[in-house]
C-alpha positions in Angstrom: 130.4 136.4 84.3 128.6 134.4 81.3 127.1 132.0 84.0 125.4 134.7 85.6 124.2 136.3 82.4 122.8 133.1 81.2 121.1 132.5 84.6 119.4 136.1 84.8 118.4 135.6 81.1 117.0 132.2 82.1 114.4 133.9 84.3 113.6 136.9 82.3 109.8 137.3 82.2 108.4 136.6 78.4 108.5 138.8 75.7 105.1 138.3 73.6 105.7 136.6 70.6 109.2 134.8 71.6 110.3 131.7 73.0 111.4 131.3 76.5 112.9 127.6 77.2 113.8 126.1 80.7 117.2 125.8 81.5 118.9 122.4 79.9 122.1 120.7 81.5 124.2 122.7 78.0 123.0 125.8 78.9 124.8 128.0 81.4 122.1 128.5 83.6 121.8 125.0 84.3 122.4 124.9 88.2 126.3 123.8 89.3 127.3 120.9 90.8 127.4 123.1 93.9 124.1 124.4 93.5 122.8 120.7 93.4 124.5 120.0 96.5 122.5 122.6 98.4 119.4 121.4 97.0 120.3 118.0 98.8 121.1 119.6 101.9 118.3 121.1 102.2 116.1 118.2 101.4 118.2 116.2 103.9 120.3 114.1 101.8 117.2 112.8 99.7 118.1 113.9 96.1 119.2 111.0 94.0 121.2 111.6 90.2 118.9 109.7 88.1 119.9 107.2 85.5 117.1 104.7 83.5 116.6 102.0 85.5 118.1 99.9 82.5 121.7 101.4 83.0 123.2 98.7 84.7 122.9 96.5 81.5 124.9 98.7 79.4 128.6 99.9 79.2 130.0 101.7 81.0 128.0 100.5 83.9 127.4 97.0 83.2 127.0 94.9 86.2 126.0 91.2 85.4 124.4 90.5 88.8 122.5 94.0 89.0 121.2 93.4 85.4 119.7 89.9 86.3 117.7 91.6 88.8 116.3 94.2 86.7 115.4 91.7 84.6 113.6 89.9 87.3 111.7 93.0 88.6 111.0 94.9 85.3 107.6 93.9 85.7 106.9 95.0 89.3 104.5 97.6 89.4 105.1 97.9 93.1 109.2 98.0 92.4 108.8 100.6 89.2 106.8 102.9 91.5 109.3 103.1 94.0 112.4 103.9 91.4 112.9 107.8 90.4 114.3 106.1 87.1 111.2 104.2 85.8 108.0 104.9 85.1 105.2 102.1 84.2 105.1 101.9 81.0 108.7 101.8 79.5 107.9 103.8 76.4 107.4 107.0 78.3 110.8 106.2 79.4 111.9 106.6 75.9 112.8 109.8 73.9 111.6 108.7 70.4 112.4 112.4 68.9 115.7 112.2 69.8 116.1 108.2 69.5 117.1 108.0 73.3 116.1 105.0 75.2 117.6 102.2 77.6 116.4 98.7 77.4 117.0 96.5 80.0 117.4 93.8 77.8 119.3 95.3 75.3 123.4 94.0 74.5 125.5 95.6 76.7 127.5 97.3 74.3 124.5 99.0 72.6 123.7 102.6 73.5 122.1 103.3 76.9 120.5 107.2 77.0 118.4 109.1 79.1 115.6 109.6 77.3 112.8 111.4 79.6 113.9 109.8 82.4 114.5 113.1 84.9 118.2 113.9 86.0 117.4 114.4 89.4 115.2 113.3 91.8 114.0 114.8 95.0 112.6 111.5 96.8 110.7 113.1 99.3 109.8 112.2 103.0 108.1 114.9 103.9 106.2 118.5 102.6 109.0 120.7 103.8 111.5 118.6 101.0 108.6 119.6 98.6 108.5 122.8 99.2 112.6 123.1 98.6 112.4 121.2 95.4 109.5 123.6 94.4 111.1 126.7 94.9 114.5 125.2 93.8 112.7 125.0 90.2 111.2 127.8 89.9 114.2 130.2 91.1 116.3 127.7 88.6 113.7 127.8 86.0 114.0 123.9 85.5 111.5 121.8 84.1 109.6 120.0 87.2 108.1 116.7 86.7 105.4 115.2 89.7 105.9 111.4 90.4 103.6 109.4 92.5 103.7 105.7 91.3 104.4 106.6 87.1 101.1 105.3 86.2 100.1 107.5 83.2 99.3 106.5 79.3 100.7 110.0 78.1 103.9 110.5 80.0 103.2 113.1 82.3 105.5 111.5 85.2 108.8 112.2 83.2 110.4 114.9 81.0 113.7 115.5 79.6 116.5 117.6 81.4 113.9 118.1 84.4 113.7 117.7 88.4 111.4 115.1 89.8 109.5 115.1 92.7 108.8 111.7 93.6 106.3 111.4 96.3 106.1 107.7 96.8 107.1 107.8 100.2 104.4 109.7 101.6 102.3 106.9 102.6 100.5 108.2 105.8 96.8 106.8 106.3 94.6 108.5 109.2 90.9 107.6 109.8 88.4 110.0 110.7 85.0 109.3 112.0 83.2 112.5 111.8 85.7 114.9 109.9 85.1 118.5 109.8 86.9 120.4 107.2 89.2 123.3 108.1 87.1 126.7 108.7 84.2 124.8 108.2 81.2 126.0 110.0 80.6 124.5 113.5 76.6 124.6 113.6 74.8 121.5 113.4 73.2 122.2 110.0 76.9 122.5 108.2 76.6 121.0 104.5 76.9 117.2 104.5 80.5 117.5 103.4 81.6 117.5 107.1 81.2 115.5 109.9 81.2 112.1 107.8 83.3 109.2 108.0 86.4 110.2 106.0 90.8 109.1 105.3 93.3 111.3 105.1 95.8 109.9 102.8 99.4 111.1 101.8 100.6 111.7 98.4 102.0 108.2 97.6 99.8 106.1 99.3 98.6 103.5 96.6 95.3 101.9 95.8 95.9 98.5 97.4 97.0 100.5 100.8 93.9 102.3 100.9 91.8 99.2 100.0 93.3 97.3 102.7 93.4 99.9 105.5 89.8 100.9 104.7 88.8 97.1 105.0 90.3 96.7 108.0 87.9 99.3 109.9 85.0 98.3 107.9 85.2 100.8 105.2 85.4 101.2 101.5 86.0 104.1 99.4 86.2 105.3 95.6 89.1 104.3 94.0 90.3 102.7 91.2 91.1 98.7 90.3 94.9 98.8 89.9 96.4 98.7 93.3 99.5 100.5 92.5 98.1 103.5 91.5 98.3 106.2 93.7 95.1 107.6 94.7 95.8 111.3 95.3 97.7 112.0 92.4 96.6 112.2 88.7 94.1 109.4 89.3 92.0 111.5 92.0 93.0 115.1 90.1 91.7 113.7 86.8 88.1 112.6 88.0 88.7 109.1 89.2 86.4 106.5 87.9 86.1 103.0 90.0 85.0 100.2 88.0 83.1 98.9 91.0 81.8 102.1 92.8 81.0 104.8 90.5 77.7 104.0 89.9 76.9 103.5 93.3 78.7 106.6 94.4 80.3 109.0 91.8 83.8 109.9 90.7 86.3 109.6 93.3 86.5 113.7 92.8 83.3 113.8 94.1 84.3 112.7 97.1 87.4 114.8 98.2 86.8 116.9 101.3 90.0 119.0 101.5 93.3 118.8 99.7 97.1 119.7 101.5 98.4 121.7 98.4 102.2 122.8 97.6 101.9 125.9 95.3 104.2 127.1 92.5 105.7 129.9 95.5 106.5 127.1 97.5 103.9 127.5 100.0 101.5 125.1 101.8 98.1 125.4 101.6 94.5 123.8 102.9 91.8 124.2 100.1 88.1 122.8 100.4 84.7 123.9 100.2 85.4 127.0 102.8 89.2 128.5 101.5 90.7 128.5 98.1 87.8 127.4 96.6 88.6 128.1 93.2 91.5 125.7 93.7 89.6 123.0 95.0 87.4 123.2 92.3 90.1 123.2 89.6 92.0 119.8 91.6 88.9 118.1 91.5 88.8 117.0 87.9 91.1 119.9 86.2 93.8 117.0 85.5 97.0 116.3 87.4 100.7 117.7 88.1 98.9 121.5 86.9 98.0 123.7 89.7 100.3 122.2 92.4 101.4 119.2 94.8 98.8 117.6 96.7 100.7 116.4 99.6 97.5 115.0 101.3 93.8 114.2 100.4 90.8 113.8 102.8 88.0 111.7 100.9 84.8 110.3 102.5 84.7 106.7 103.5 81.6 104.3 103.2 80.8 101.2 105.2 81.7 98.1 103.9 79.3 96.0 101.9 78.2 92.6 100.4 78.5 91.7 96.9 77.6 89.3 94.3 80.6 89.2 91.4 79.7 87.2 88.2 81.8 86.8 85.8 81.3 85.1 81.9 84.3 84.5 79.4 84.6 83.0 75.8 86.8 83.2 72.8 86.4 83.0 69.1 88.6 82.8 66.4 87.5 85.5 64.3 85.2 88.3 64.8 82.2 87.6 62.6 78.4 88.1 62.5 77.8 86.0 65.3 80.8 87.3 67.6 79.3 90.6 67.3 75.9 89.5 67.9 77.0 88.3 71.0 78.8 91.2 71.8 75.8 93.1 71.4 74.1 90.7 73.7 76.8 91.2 76.4 75.9 95.1 76.1 72.1 94.5 76.6 72.9 92.1 79.5 74.8 95.0 81.4 72.7 97.3 80.8 69.7 95.3 82.1 71.3 94.4 85.1 73.1 98.0 85.7 70.6 99.5 88.1 70.6 100.5 91.9 73.9 101.5 92.1 75.4 97.9 90.5 78.2 98.1 87.9 79.3 96.4 84.9 82.4 96.1 82.6 83.1 94.0 79.5 86.3 93.7 77.7 86.5 92.7 74.0 90.3 91.9 72.8 92.7 89.8 71.1 94.9 87.1 72.2 98.6 86.4 71.2 97.4 83.7 68.6 94.9 86.5 67.2 92.0 84.7 68.8 89.1 87.1 69.9 87.9 87.0 74.0 85.4 88.5 76.0 85.0 89.2 79.5 82.3 90.0 81.2 82.2 91.4 85.3 78.8 92.4 86.6 79.5 93.6 90.4 75.9 93.3 92.2 76.0 95.5 95.5 74.3 94.8 98.5 73.9 91.2 97.6 74.4 88.2 99.1 72.8 85.5 97.2 74.5 84.5 93.8 71.2 82.6 92.7 69.4 85.9 92.3 72.2 86.7 89.8 72.1 83.1 88.3 68.8 83.6 87.4 69.0 86.9 85.6 72.1 85.8 83.6 70.7 82.3 82.5 69.0 83.2 79.3 72.4 84.8 78.2 74.1 81.1 78.8 71.5 79.6 76.9 72.3 82.5 73.9 75.4 81.2 74.1 74.8 77.4 74.1 72.4 78.1 71.4 75.2 79.5 69.6 77.6 76.9 70.3 79.9 79.3 72.3 82.2 77.7 75.4 82.1 80.1 78.3 83.1 79.8 81.9 80.7 81.5 84.2 81.6 82.4 87.6 79.3 83.8 90.5 81.0 84.7 93.8 79.6 85.8 97.2 81.6 88.5 98.9 80.1 88.9 102.3 82.5 92.3 101.9 83.2 94.0 98.5 86.6 95.2 100.2 87.7 91.6 100.3 87.5 91.8 96.1 88.7 95.2 95.9 92.1 94.3 97.9 92.9 91.6 94.9 95.6 92.3 92.3 94.6 92.8 88.7 96.3 92.2 85.5 96.6 96.1 85.2 99.3 95.8 88.2 101.7 94.4 85.6 104.3 96.9 85.4 106.9 97.7 82.2 104.7 97.2 79.5 104.2 99.6 76.8 101.1 100.7 75.8 98.8 103.5 74.9 95.3 104.4 75.5 92.4 106.4 74.3 88.7 107.0 75.4 85.2 108.2 74.9 82.4 108.8 77.3 79.5 107.7 76.4 76.1 109.7 77.1 72.9 108.3 78.5 71.2 109.8 75.8 73.1 107.7 72.9 72.9 104.0 74.9 69.0 104.4 75.8 67.8 105.1 72.1 66.5 103.0 69.5 69.6 100.6 68.8 71.7 102.5 70.9 73.5 99.2 71.8 73.9 98.1 68.3 75.3 101.7 67.0 78.1 101.0 69.9 78.8 97.2 68.7 78.9 98.5 65.1 81.8 101.3 66.3 83.4 98.5 68.4 83.9 96.7 65.5 85.4 98.8 63.5 88.2 99.7 66.1 91.9 97.9 64.3 92.8 95.8 67.4 96.2 93.7 66.7 97.3 90.8 69.5 97.4 92.3 72.6 95.0 95.4 72.3 91.6 95.6 74.2 88.9 98.0 74.4 87.3 98.0 78.0 83.7 99.4 78.7 83.0 100.2 81.9 79.5 101.4 83.0 78.8 104.9 84.4 75.9 106.4 85.0 74.1 106.1 88.3 75.5 108.3 91.0 77.9 110.0 88.6 74.8 111.7 87.1 73.4 112.5 90.3 76.1 114.4 91.7 75.2 117.4 89.8 73.6 119.2 92.7 75.9 120.2 95.8 78.8 118.7 94.0 80.6 121.0 91.6 84.0 119.6 90.2 85.8 120.5 86.9 85.6 117.2 85.3 83.6 117.6 81.7 80.0 118.4 82.4 79.3 115.7 80.2 80.3 113.1 82.4 76.6 113.7 84.3 75.1 112.8 81.9 76.9 109.4 81.1 76.2 105.8 80.2 79.7 104.1 79.9 83.4 105.1 79.6 85.0 103.4 76.5 88.4 102.6 76.8 91.2 101.3 74.3 94.8 100.0 75.4 97.2 99.0 72.6 100.2 97.1 73.9 103.3 96.7 71.9 107.2 95.2 71.9 110.2 97.3 73.3 111.0 98.4 70.1 111.2 101.8 68.2 109.3 100.8 65.3 106.6 99.1 67.4 106.1 102.2 69.2 105.7 104.4 66.3 103.2 101.6 65.0 101.1 102.0 67.8 101.2 105.7 68.1 100.4 105.9 64.3 97.2 103.5 64.8 96.1 105.2 67.7 95.7 108.1 66.6 95.3 108.3 63.1 92.7 105.1 62.9 91.2 103.8 66.4 90.7 107.6 68.1 88.7 108.8 65.5 86.5 105.6 65.8 86.0 106.2 69.3 85.2 109.7 68.7 82.3 108.8 66.0 80.7 106.9 69.4 77.9 109.1 70.3 79.2 112.0 68.0 76.5 114.5 69.4 78.4 114.7 72.7 82.1 115.1 73.6 83.9 113.9 76.5 87.4 112.3 77.1 89.0 110.7 80.3 91.9 112.9 80.7 93.8 109.7 82.7 93.4 107.8 79.8 93.6 109.6 76.6 95.5 109.4 73.3 98.5 111.4 73.8 98.1 113.1 71.0 94.4 114.1 71.8 93.1 117.1 69.6 91.0 119.7 70.5 92.2 118.9 74.2 90.5 121.7 75.9 87.0 120.6 74.7 87.6 117.1 75.0 88.7 116.9 78.6 86.9 120.1 80.1 84.4 121.5 77.8 82.7 124.5 78.6 84.4 124.4 82.2 88.4 124.8 80.2 88.6 128.9 80.2 87.9 129.2 84.2 90.5 126.4 84.5 92.9 128.4 82.6 92.2 131.4 84.6 92.7 130.0 87.8 96.0 128.3 86.2 97.3 131.5 85.6 96.3 132.8 88.8 97.9 130.0 91.0 101.1 128.9 88.5 101.5 132.1 86.2 105.0 130.7 85.4 104.4 127.5 84.4 106.0 125.6 87.2 103.7 123.0 87.1 103.0 121.5 83.2 102.1 117.9 81.9 101.0 117.2 78.5 97.9 118.0 77.4 97.1 119.7 80.8 95.5 123.1 81.3 97.7 126.0 79.9 100.0 123.5 78.0 99.2 124.8 74.6 101.7 127.7 75.1 104.4 125.2 75.8 106.4 122.8 73.1 105.1 118.9 73.8 107.6 118.6 76.3 107.1 122.0 78.2 110.6 122.8 77.7 110.1 125.9 75.9 107.6 128.3 75.4 105.5 129.0 71.9 103.2 131.7 71.1 99.8 131.3 73.5 96.6 129.9 71.8 93.5 131.8 72.2 90.5 129.8 73.9 87.4 131.1 74.6 84.6 129.3 76.7 81.6 129.8 78.8 81.4 128.2 82.0 78.4 128.1 84.0 79.8 126.5 87.1 81.1 129.6 88.9 82.7 130.2 92.3 79.9 131.4 94.3 77.7 128.5 93.0 80.0 126.0 95.0 78.4 124.6 97.8 78.8 126.6 100.7 
């Protein structure tokens, strides 16, 4: 009888001003073993009782062979993507507030605890299995998390006492020569978002898989640079920056033609410019894990093209005036070459020996002659020579830029502890007198420990042009942008190091980033400080009010909730218990009737 009463209390509507928590293992409303077995049967035996990947290195589960295998695999990002008990960053597997962790290389007699790793995972192989898992979580009032590949610098793919839906196995890829969205007009003069080359991907398709499949058909698709990121998950739904292709084509969210979604009710729907347009708008920039589970995404594909990719790298023993003057020239060089869709990136960081480094890359698209690029770079190389800076310069001709996109990058290393913070910098700031110098002055104020780096990606171009005919829910300031600045701080697997990194990021470095271009707001949802203040304004600006209405319309019970996501202000940091709602008021000028039709 007590179990029945507990279950009923767990699903009662929220009383204003009171707390309502999701069911936890110590509660009477927590599903019984029989209940979990029933869920397992309904999803064809694909339910897993999850333990942290390090549990085989600890008693009572210790197994020397299995532990050695985990030690070998722990930095394999592809392996981590497929494991229910792993995230890409080990710090989000821990639960510092409860002092819970399960380190792979700790002593066997040390404690292994669950941390933020879900208790169960539905390792789904079909959409109907997702629907069953969502209905179960909603009915049983269980914290639900969605893991695509586990790449998230705010830990949104994990949560304590949760049921995980792992979409990694949904990896179908289908190309269309002339895609027509569901319910699209059949007339010849239909919008340009129909009858175009496109690709439909399952929720688990990773960037590298998509690039390879597209290249084999002569296409490229706007996606990221880390090959193990799931495209249709948080990457796409958070806006989707492409280091190489965004200035040429825009954000990845700009090229979404259609989405298949499982809603909080467990229903399967299609969203596009012709049906459920409010949800379609929210899912293109409003943040992943918030409105529903995207099971398939259809994106526009573009013809492959040649490219010349040039790189410069150099180091310095200290960040003195000459170092920062040189960095200013790097900024100016990048800006001068970032025309006609070309893109650039420069990374400033510190090595393990505390020396500083700069890595610069320029992507000159639709170019076949490296000598033309060499001539434009030559004055900067002369400056390096004059300063006595030793450098490495290379310029490579790629008949197809897809060849470069498919190359695994350093970011594909998994199992690293890291935190991020970011800032979108406006074109008006960079175009002002002394804009480059002011940017570098701010970068010089960042507190970078060995292993930390700041990456600056070129935006502008088509990102700013995609304002008419494309209405997405990213912060409006993306449409007047010049740069995306992203700071990443890595740290060793100790609780002390993790706490120190959090404090430095939130107390020192995020405020420095915020003061770059103080007259313009904008933070990248996918690469943000987990403690981002005023996140509603930082991520979405005037779009937030509309996003919140859509969230309440499609998921009034908060089945889908992520850290600093839309509606998360009503919940504690792990979205386990509700708290008093925070009133948010804003004005959006992107109405439903202003969407493309």
